[in-house]
C-alpha positions, 0 to 999 in steps of 0.5 A: 710408296707410289713415286719410287718405282722400277720396271718389272725386272728391277722390281724382281731383282729388288724383291730377291734382295729382300728375300735374303732378310730372313730369320736364318740371315738374322741368326748368321749375322748375330752369330758373326757379331758375337764372334767378332766381340768374343775374339776381341774379348768384348763380352759386354758388347756381345751381350748388348748387340744381341739384346739390341737386335732381339729386342728391336725385332720383337718390338716391331713384330709386337707393334705390327700385331697390335696396330693397323695402318689407316686405309688410304687406298692401300688396305689396312695391313699390319705394316708399321713398322717395317720388319725388314728395315728393323732387321737391317737397321738393328744389325747396323747399330749392333755392329757399331757396338762390336766393331773395332774403332778403326772400322766403325766409320766403314760400318756407317758407310756399308750400313747406310747403303744397306738400309737405303737399298732395303728401303728402296726395295720395299717401296718399289715392291709396294710392301711398305710406306715410307713411314713404316721405314722411319718407324723401324729406325725409331724402334731400333734407335730406341733399343740401341739407346736403352742398351747403351743406357744400361751399359753406361749405368753399369760402368758408372755413367755415360762418358760423353759423345763421339765426334759425328763428322767422320760418321756423317761423311761416311754415312752420306757416302753410303746413301749416295752410292746406294742411291746411284746404284739404285738409279743405275739398276732401274729405280726411276719413274716413268713420269719424267723429271717431275716424277724423278724429283718426287722419288728423289725427295722420298729417297732423300728423306729416308736416307737423311733419317737413316743417316741421322739415326746411325750417326747419332748412335755412333756418337753415343756408342763410341765413348762407351765401347772405347771405355770398354776397350781399355780394361784391366786383364791380368793387371795390364791395360788392354788397348784397342784391338 
């Protein structure tokens, strides 16, 4: 948490970005996801997306209320997992459930960029430790896979996994672009190359964990949503929208 830093102006700007992650923004994002799914007549996807977002965020708040972080000089605060990171990560995974197949890799790119910026902002503001962010990814992924397991069971089983390569490419691109933007905005330590390396390792670790979570979920969700995209409505086959 100490090695990813920025100057005062940068810190204020990033804290301002975190201010957009609120109950209101969650509600708007969920309504948007439900709207997309409804327009595409993917009602099961809409329900799954809502369950994922609501379940992940309630679980994070419950864990935070029931646990304290050990005091290593940063006080024993209720910080694990990160609520802000859970909001962003759960919305990204939910978007993979409702997005048309042609735009799912774009969701991976934009989603990873959003997770990376959110994570860096919380570290720069000293709101969270890196482990708090990893914990939020795990909570979101757990709820995401649980939703897929139920959905797959209702449809007769999980149909397999999607190729990870396109999502890996787009996810990595999102992390790299966001990281470059953060450095350009002033997220860089004052300790020279040694400090820069330490900060790079932390951000790269969070970026890698985020990319693995999103890519893994894209692999699992792809076949389930694709199977739902080919259904019978009025006796005719409905292709991918």
